[in-house]
N, C-alpha and C positions, 0 to 999 in steps of 0.2 A: 445523443451517445453519453451513454450512463460511463459510471467507475469503469465498469470487465473491458469494453470495451477503447477506452480511453489507456488506459496500460494495455491493451492488446495488442493496439494503433502503432503502440512507440515500442514492446517490446519488437515487431515487426517491424518498424525501422531504423530502429537499431542496427538488427542482425542485416538490412541491405547494406544502410546507404554508410557511409563515414559518418562518426560526430561531430565533424564540422561543418556537415550540409543538414542539418538538424534541426536549425533553428528555429526556423520557416516554419517549417508540418510545425512545433511540438508547441510551439507556441499558437499556435490556430488550436490544434487538441485538446491543449490543456485550458483555455480564456472563460472568464467565469462566465456561463451563459444564463439567462431572466427568464422568469419562467411565467408562462402566461398565468393571470387569475383564474380563466375559466381552463385553464391543464387536467385530464386528468391526474387523479394519483398516484403515486411512485406506489412500484412495487412493496417497496418499504413502509410505505404507509397505510398501503391492506395490508399487509401483516400486523401492522403494529395496532391497525381495531378490530382484526382478525382475532387476534393474542395478545392480550396488551401487556401480558404478563411475561411476556415476552417480546414483545416493542420495545419495550424499555432500551431509554441510552443510558449505559456508566461511564457517569459523573467519574473519574478518580479524578487528587489535588496533585498540585506539582511534587507535596513530598512522597509519598504511594507511586508517582511514576517516576521517580530517581532512585528508588529502591527497586522496583522491579527492572526497570532498565541496569541497572548496576549488576544484579545477581544474574542476570540472560549475561551484560557480557563478559562477568569472568564464570559463567558454568562454560559461556563459547568457549575461551582462552582455555578455560584448562583440558577439552576436553580437545581441545584443536592440537594443542602439546600435544597428546599423546599419542595422537593419530600419527602412518605414518605420513610418504612423501604423496601418494598417489589419491592417498585416502584423505588428506587435507583440504585439496581440494575438492574432494568429490564429498567432502563434509562439508566447504564451508563456502561452497560457489555457490549452490539452493539456500543458504541459509541470506546469505549476504542480498543476494536475486529478492528474497523476502524481503527483506530490514528495509531495500529502497524500496517496493511497491508496499509496503506499510509510511512507511516519510513519504513516498509521494500525496496516496491518500487525505494523511492525515492534513500534513501541508493543505490540502485540496476542502480539509471538510466534507469527507464524502461518506 
């Protein structure tokens, strides 16, 4: 199961089950799996072979990462404070969901 499948299953389970009943299914969805040595190359590996300049991994140092995250948080807070009640929710909920997905993906090295 790829990263999109894992995120999809996680969101689906969170929508239909209470949070306390999700420990076992989520552990089985997000556990690390070994890849066989003779397995087909993944989509990102094939993309990297076809487009070497686009398939490169971007390495960001801890200082640059801290600067980018702090600028994003400050911008989010400033925009959030300028909005009214319902607009705050409509702005904040998708940003929060995207942040959780990015955190999960980076935590699992996807």
